[in-house]
N, C-alpha and C positions, 0 to 999 in steps of 0.2 A: 154365903149368907147375905141377904139384902134386907135393909130396913125400908118398909113401904108405908106411905101415908094413905089411909082409906079415904076415898072420894065420895062425895054425896051425889045425888041424882043429877046435879048440874055440872059435875066434873070438878068441883071445888074441894080442896083439902078440908078434912074434918078435924085434924089435929091428932087423930088416933093413929098410932104407929104400931106396926106389927112386924115381927121378924119372919123372914120367908126364905126357904131354901131356893136357890136359883141355879139350875144346870143349863139354862139357855143363853145366859150372858146379857141380861138386861142391864142397862146403864143408868147413871144418874139422870133423873128427869124423865125416864121412860114411863109410860102408863102401861101397867101389866095386868093380866088376868091371873088371879090367885085361886087355887083350889085349897079350901080349908078343911077338907075331909081327911082326918088323920089316917084312916085305914087306906084310902086311895093313895095318899102320899107315901106310905110305907111300901105299897105295891110298886109305885113309880120308882122308889129308891132301891127296890129289889132287896129289902131288908125288913122283915116283920118286927124287928126289935129297934128300928130307927126311932129316936126320940124327936120325931118331926110332926108338925101339925099343918103347916102351910108350905105350898110350893108354887113357884111361878110356872104357869102353864102356857103362857103366850105373851108376846109384846103387842100392844094395841097400836095399829097404824093410825086410825082416826075413830072418833065417836060420831054416831049418826042417830037420828031419831029425836023424839021429844025430850027436851032438856039438855041436849048435847050442844 
């Protein structure tokens, strides 16, 4: 389980914290991509009864584009 702070469009923390399942090994300070589709997370966990909503889907190397 990983606690993640949601970022705004500028990459700054919003103060909103969410709990996230993490099978890929993200570390403290990593920027991650989170899937918040509970059904998709249950498929990923291979357990339709898993009480999960959020899962880390990737670790972000760098942000590009407008606002990054």
